[in-house]
Phi, psi and omega in degrees: 000329180296326179296320181293322181288332181283338182289149177282166184297326180294320176293321179297317178295317179300314180295319179296316178295319179299316178295319180297313179296318180297316179295319178299315178296321179298313179296321179294320179296318179296316180297312180295321179298316179294318180296314179295324179298318178297317180295316180295320178295319179296317179296317179295321178298318178295316179298317180293324179294320177296318178296321179296317179296319179297314180295321180292324176294317178298317180295318178298320178296316178297318180295322177296318178298314180295323179294319177297317178298317181295317178296319178297312181296324180292334180280347180285148179290333180298325180294325176298320178294322178294320180294319180279356182057045183230051183289324184297327182301315181294322179294316180296318181296323180281335181274332182298311177297326179296326180294320179290325181289329181285334180280344182286000000 
């Protein structure tokens, strides 16, 4: 306190104005920071939602493609042989006529 009493009035006014301006800027920065944070969070949320929608569409397209491939493969007779574990039978059946044709 003795230091404050020794200062002239011009220094006291200068320090008071400096503190007032500094506090005002500090409050404005905090307010703007909070406001900007809300805006940035909202913007990021929108961006992430768009990315999520894009990825989900890509995933749905891939799943549809795989489902079509699976249905096609399941409709083949070879798959029945694989399920029955009788692949050799089909090979033998296709090779036996070839054996007769080669001997002619």
